[in-house]
C-alpha positions in Angstrom: 13.7 -97.1 155.0 12.0 -100.1 156.3 10.2 -102.4 154.0 6.4 -102.2 154.4 3.4 -103.3 152.2 2.7 -100.8 149.4 -0.7 -101.8 148.1 -3.2 -104.5 148.8 -6.4 -105.1 146.8 -9.4 -106.1 148.9 -11.6 -108.7 147.2 -15.3 -108.1 147.3 -17.0 -110.3 149.8 -20.4 -108.5 149.9 -20.3 -107.7 153.6 -17.2 -105.7 154.4 -16.9 -103.2 151.5 -19.1 -100.7 149.8 -20.2 -102.5 146.7 -23.3 -103.0 144.6 -24.9 -106.4 144.4 -25.4 -106.0 140.7 -23.0 -108.1 138.6 -20.5 -106.1 136.6 -21.4 -105.9 132.9 -19.0 -107.5 130.5 -18.1 -105.3 127.6 -16.9 -106.5 124.2 -13.7 -104.7 122.9 -14.6 -101.6 120.9 -18.3 -101.6 121.9 -20.5 -99.5 124.1 -20.8 -100.7 127.6 -24.5 -101.6 128.0 -26.1 -102.6 131.3 -28.3 -105.7 131.4 -31.8 -104.8 130.4 -34.5 -105.0 132.9 -38.3 -104.8 132.6 -39.7 -101.8 134.5 -43.2 -101.1 136.0 -44.9 -98.3 134.1 -45.9 -95.0 135.6 -42.5 -93.6 136.8 -39.5 -92.4 135.0 -37.1 -92.8 138.0 -36.6 -96.3 139.4 -34.4 -98.0 142.0 -33.3 -101.5 141.0 -32.1 -104.3 143.2 -30.6 -107.5 141.9 -32.1 -109.7 144.5 -35.6 -108.3 144.6 -38.1 -107.3 142.0 -37.7 -103.7 140.7 -39.9 -101.1 142.3 -40.9 -97.7 140.9 -40.4 -94.6 142.9 -40.9 -90.9 142.7 -38.0 -88.6 142.3 -38.4 -87.3 145.9 -37.9 -90.8 147.2 -34.6 -91.4 145.5 -32.9 -88.1 145.4 -30.3 -87.5 148.1 -27.1 -85.4 148.6 -25.0 -88.5 148.8 -23.0 -89.0 145.6 -24.1 -91.3 142.8 -21.7 -93.1 140.6 -22.8 -92.5 137.0 -22.7 -95.7 135.0 -22.8 -96.3 131.2 -26.3 -95.6 129.9 -28.9 -98.1 128.6 -29.5 -98.3 124.9 -32.3 -99.6 122.7 -31.3 -102.9 121.2 -32.9 -102.1 117.8 -32.4 -98.3 117.3 -29.2 -98.1 119.4 -30.5 -94.8 120.9 -29.9 -94.1 124.5 -33.0 -94.9 126.6 -31.9 -94.2 130.2 -29.3 -92.8 132.5 -27.9 -95.3 135.1 -26.5 -94.5 138.5 -25.3 -96.4 141.5 -26.3 -94.9 144.8 -23.8 -95.5 147.5 -26.2 -94.5 150.3 -28.8 -97.0 149.1 -26.5 -99.6 147.6 -28.9 -99.8 144.6 -29.0 -99.0 140.9 -31.0 -96.0 139.9 -32.3 -95.8 136.3 -33.7 -92.6 134.9 -35.5 -92.7 131.6 -34.3 -90.2 129.1 -36.7 -87.9 127.2 -36.8 -88.2 123.5 -36.6 -84.4 122.9 -32.9 -84.2 122.7 -32.0 -87.8 122.0 -29.8 -87.2 119.0 -27.9 -84.4 120.6 -27.2 -86.3 123.7 -26.5 -89.7 122.1 -23.6 -88.2 120.0 -22.1 -86.2 122.9 -19.3 -86.9 125.3 -19.5 -86.3 129.0 -17.0 -83.6 129.9 -18.1 -82.7 133.4 -20.3 -83.2 136.4 -20.8 -80.5 139.0 -23.5 -79.2 141.4 -26.1 -81.6 140.1 -25.5 -81.0 136.3 -23.8 -83.0 133.6 -22.0 -81.2 130.9 -21.9 -82.7 127.4 -19.9 -81.8 124.3 -21.1 -82.7 120.8 -18.1 -82.3 118.5 -20.1 -83.2 115.4 -22.0 -79.8 115.4 -20.5 -76.6 114.0 -18.3 -74.9 116.5 -18.8 -77.7 118.9 -22.2 -78.0 120.8 -21.9 -77.7 124.6 -24.8 -78.0 126.9 -25.8 -78.7 130.5 -28.2 -81.5 131.3 -30.0 -82.3 134.5 -31.1 -85.9 134.3 -33.5 -85.5 137.3 -35.4 -82.4 136.2 -34.9 -83.1 132.4 -33.7 -79.6 131.9 -31.2 -78.7 129.2 -29.3 -75.5 129.1 -27.4 -74.7 126.0 -24.0 -73.2 126.7 -22.4 -70.9 124.1 -20.9 -72.6 121.2 -17.2 -73.4 121.6 -16.3 -70.4 119.4 -13.5 -68.8 121.2 -12.5 -65.1 121.3 -9.1 -63.7 122.3 -8.7 -60.6 124.6 -9.0 -58.4 121.5 -12.4 -59.8 120.6 -11.1 -61.7 117.6 -12.6 -65.1 116.9 -9.8 -67.7 117.2 -11.9 -70.4 115.6 -12.1 -73.4 117.8 -13.6 -75.5 115.0 -10.7 -74.9 112.7 -8.4 -77.2 114.5 -9.4 -80.9 114.8 -6.9 -81.5 117.7 -8.9 -79.2 119.9 -11.3 -80.7 122.4 -13.2 -79.7 125.5 -11.8 -81.8 128.4 -13.7 -80.5 131.5 -16.4 -78.1 132.5 -17.2 -76.9 136.0 -20.1 -74.6 137.0 -20.0 -72.5 140.1 -23.5 -73.2 141.4 -26.5 -75.5 141.0 -28.4 -72.7 139.3 -26.8 -72.0 135.9 -29.5 -69.4 135.1 -28.3 -67.1 137.9 -26.6 -64.0 136.7 -23.6 -64.7 139.0 -23.0 -68.3 137.8 -19.8 -68.9 136.0 -18.7 -71.9 133.9 -15.0 -72.7 133.6 -13.6 -75.2 131.1 -10.3 -76.6 129.9 -9.8 -77.2 126.2 -6.9 -78.7 124.4 -4.9 -76.4 122.1 -1.5 -77.9 122.4 -2.1 -78.0 126.1 -5.1 -77.7 128.5 -6.1 -74.1 128.4 -8.8 -72.2 130.3 -11.9 -70.4 129.1 -14.9 -69.1 130.9 -18.5 -68.0 130.2 -21.6 -66.7 132.1 -24.4 -69.1 131.3 -27.1 -66.8 132.7 -26.1 -63.9 130.4 -28.0 -63.4 127.1 -24.8 -62.5 125.3 -22.7 -65.2 126.8 -19.5 -66.4 125.0 -16.4 -68.3 125.9 -13.4 -66.2 126.7 -9.9 -67.7 127.0 -8.0 -66.7 130.1 -4.5 -67.6 131.5 -1.1 -67.6 130.0 -0.3 -69.9 127.1 3.2 -70.8 128.2 5.2 -71.7 131.2 8.8 -70.6 131.3 11.4 -72.9 132.7 15.2 -72.4 132.2 14.5 -69.8 129.5 12.4 -72.3 127.6 8.7 -72.1 126.8 6.3 -75.0 127.5 2.6 -75.2 127.1 0.8 -74.0 130.3 -1.5 -77.0 130.9 -4.1 -76.8 133.6 -4.8 -80.1 135.4 -7.8 -79.3 137.6 -9.8 -76.5 139.1 -12.5 -76.1 141.7 -14.8 -73.2 142.9 -14.8 -71.7 146.4 -18.3 -70.3 146.9 -17.2 -68.5 150.1 -14.4 -66.7 148.3 -16.1 -66.4 144.9 -12.8 -67.7 143.3 -11.8 -70.5 141.0 -8.6 -72.2 142.2 -6.5 -73.9 139.5 -3.4 -76.1 139.4 -1.1 -76.6 136.4 1.0 -79.5 135.2 4.1 -77.7 136.5 2.6 -77.3 140.0 1.6 -73.6 139.7 -1.5 -72.5 141.7 -3.7 -69.7 140.7 -6.9 -68.0 142.0 -9.2 -66.6 139.4 -11.9 -63.9 140.1 -14.4 -64.0 137.3 -17.2 -61.9 138.9 -16.6 -59.1 136.4 -16.7 -60.9 133.0 -15.1 -57.9 131.3 -12.1 -57.9 133.6 -11.2 -61.4 134.9 -8.2 -61.3 137.3 -5.7 -63.8 138.4 -3.7 -64.0 141.6 -0.8 -66.4 141.8 -0.9 -68.6 144.9 2.6 -69.4 146.3 2.7 -72.5 148.5 5.8 -73.9 150.1 6.2 -77.7 150.7 8.4 -80.2 152.4 10.7 -81.9 149.9 10.5 -85.1 152.1 6.8 -85.5 151.1 6.3 -83.4 148.0 5.9 -84.2 145.1 5.9 -87.7 146.5 5.5 -89.1 150.0 6.3 -92.7 150.9 6.5 -94.9 154.0 9.2 -97.1 152.5 11.8 -97.2 149.8 9.6 -99.8 147.9 6.7 -97.4 147.9 8.8 -94.5 146.7 10.3 -96.5 143.8 6.8 -97.7 142.9 5.5 -94.1 142.7 8.5 -92.9 140.7 7.5 -95.5 138.1 4.0 -94.0 137.9 2.5 -91.2 136.0 0.7 -88.7 138.3 -2.5 -86.7 138.1 -3.2 -83.7 140.3 -6.6 -82.8 141.7 -7.9 -79.8 143.7 -10.5 -81.0 146.2 -12.8 -78.7 148.1 -14.9 -79.2 151.3 -17.5 -76.6 150.5 -18.9 -76.7 154.0 -15.6 -75.5 155.5 -14.1 -74.0 152.3 -10.9 -76.0 152.9 -8.9 -76.9 149.8 -6.8 -80.0 149.4 -4.1 -81.0 146.8 -4.5 -84.6 145.9 -1.9 -86.4 143.7 -2.9 -89.8 142.2 -0.3 -92.3 141.0 -1.1 -94.6 138.1 1.0 -97.5 136.7 0.4 -96.9 133.0 2.3 -99.7 131.3 1.8 -103.4 131.2 5.0 -104.4 129.3 8.1 -102.3 128.8 7.4 -99.2 126.7 3.9 -100.4 125.7 0.8 -98.5 126.5 -2.1 -101.0 126.8 -4.9 -98.9 125.7 -3.1 -97.6 122.6 -2.2 -100.9 121.1 -3.7 -102.0 117.8 -5.7 -105.2 118.2 -3.7 -106.8 115.4 -0.4 -106.3 117.3 1.1 -109.6 118.2 1.1 -109.0 122.0 0.1 -111.4 124.6 -2.3 -109.7 127.0 -3.3 -112.7 129.1 -0.5 -112.4 131.5 -0.3 -108.6 131.6 -2.1 -106.1 133.8 -4.3 -103.1 132.9 -3.1 -99.6 134.0 -4.3 -99.0 137.5 -4.1 -96.5 140.4 -1.8 -97.6 143.1 -2.0 -94.8 145.6 -2.6 -91.1 146.6 -0.8 -88.4 148.4 -2.9 -85.6 150.1 -1.8 -82.2 151.2 -4.0 -79.7 153.0 -3.7 -76.2 151.5 -3.1 -73.5 154.0 -3.7 -70.2 152.1 -2.9 -68.0 155.1 0.5 -69.5 155.7 1.1 -70.3 152.1 1.9 -74.0 152.8 1.1 -77.5 151.4 0.8 -79.5 154.6 1.1 -83.3 154.1 -1.7 -85.3 155.8 0.3 -88.0 157.4 -0.7 -90.8 159.8 -3.4 -92.1 157.4 -6.0 -89.5 158.4 -8.0 -87.3 156.1 -9.8 -85.6 159.0 -12.7 -88.0 158.6 -13.4 -86.9 155.0 -14.4 -88.9 152.0 -13.0 -87.4 148.8 -14.4 -87.9 145.3 -12.1 -87.5 142.3 -12.4 -88.3 138.6 -13.5 -86.5 135.4 -16.0 -84.6 137.7 -15.8 -81.7 140.0 -13.5 -82.8 142.9 -15.2 -82.5 146.3 -15.0 -83.8 149.9 -17.8 -84.8 152.4 -17.6 -85.4 156.1 -18.3 -89.1 156.5 -19.8 -88.6 159.9 -22.7 -86.8 158.2 -23.0 -89.6 155.6 -22.9 -92.9 157.4 -22.7 -94.9 154.2 -19.3 -93.4 153.3 -16.0 -94.7 154.5 -14.0 -92.0 156.4 -10.4 -91.2 155.4 -11.0 -92.6 152.0 -10.7 -91.5 148.4 -13.4 -92.6 146.0 -11.9 -92.4 142.5 -13.0 -93.1 138.9 -10.9 -93.4 135.7 -9.7 -90.1 134.2 -9.1 -91.8 130.9 -12.3 -91.8 128.9 -11.9 -93.9 125.8 -14.2 -93.2 122.9 -16.5 -96.1 121.9 -14.8 -96.5 118.6 -11.3 -96.9 120.1 -10.0 -100.5 119.9 -8.3 -100.5 123.3 -8.7 -103.4 125.6 -9.1 -101.4 128.8 -10.3 -98.0 129.7 -12.8 -96.6 132.2 -12.0 -99.5 134.5 -9.7 -97.7 137.0 -12.0 -96.9 139.8 -12.5 -98.0 143.5 -12.2 -96.8 147.1 -8.7 -96.0 148.4 -8.3 -96.3 152.2 -5.8 -93.6 153.1 -4.9 -95.3 156.3 -4.0 -98.9 155.3 -3.4 -98.2 151.6 -5.9 -100.7 150.4 -8.2 -100.5 147.4 -11.7 -101.9 147.6 -14.4 -102.0 144.9 -17.2 -99.6 144.4 -19.8 -101.3 142.1 -17.2 -102.7 139.7 -14.5 -105.3 140.7 -10.9 -104.2 141.2 -9.1 -107.5 140.7 -7.1 -107.7 137.5 -8.9 -110.8 136.2 -12.3 -109.2 136.4 -11.8 -105.7 135.1 -13.4 -104.8 131.8 -13.4 -101.8 129.5 -16.2 -99.3 130.5 -17.4 -96.7 128.0 -18.0 -94.0 128.9 -15.9 -93.8 132.0 -18.0 -93.6 135.2 -18.0 -90.3 137.1 -19.4 -88.9 140.3 -22.8 -87.1 140.2 -24.2 -85.1 143.1 -28.0 -84.6 143.2 -29.0 -81.5 145.0 -32.0 -80.5 147.0 -33.0 -78.0 144.3 -33.7 -80.9 142.0 -36.6 -82.3 144.1 
């Protein structure tokens, strides 16, 4: 294969990439990431901030749009250390949006971890409560919906005691609509129990509870391995949750009848020349082989088209050493090393009728802008959102370090990947290795909906 450039980082120049004009916050190792404090005008709880103009207050109707927001680390009170505001970066307006948080649920939210963002709602998990407190929060409407405690039952109705195993953790939650109170709404989550397993509940039901679904093991060469789910999305037109596992199995789950959830295997053929890795050169192939990969299922809800997106991340900085797991007392020189980072993506269109994974070659994503990260993975047509870059993947870090972890990096791996020329440009935060800093919690994508006006 011919030698071609593999990856080029585009430096921010302010006029040719989507980037905020707010300087990136510098975060001390092991601390919360806190944005620079600003003085706000009184009278409004939602404000748009600009770094080169005085801040202006605004009503919620003026700032809410269906264009995605990048959720940034929240603001904290310097004295009490309580969270005071949610912070977002609006791509459409190229501005920072700060939303004051109500005091009612301060303690519950401040101690919770973000485990999802879908259809205009955040999902937070508070491990410190008995059985694990899980709730939905709408930062715009200030609504909180308490989900069932993470108290899992098996198919025989026996409590399997989520709280009894400290290694268990909720890793992602997705809801099927922007109205969790609806009787037909479903919430699907992955939780760690040796591997990422599935469980669902019906938030709008009075007797809601989490029910584990899916097989525990994957069989390969007569051996059993934990059946770990990597990502899942909801198709509103088909009323199905589509899931993908670590071993590349695809499933479609019908959860309309909570008493009888059903799974249909989805068999997809692929071209071995571009799956599981595609490359334009031998250099690119070798680079991808040296990476760890993460699979996403992305949906364009307008057309109901599904996409399989594979992300490649270089996860080591020195041989056999993981940067974010090192003890700060280790005698390792980090000045000349690089943080883990995303180096590329492969995208396949899923043809359910033909049962095929069709590689999207030629640098085109059919004009879509895709959004992946710890959130619900979705795609928008860039022609309908002029501020978005077509044929690009907006990505955030899937590694979410806890604030007490002593890692040097984490949360920093985000940017905009141009699928055509294989370049990465910044989105709010810088992408050059000298400037990256630890970000806690990891940014994710939030989608305001018209129902929140």
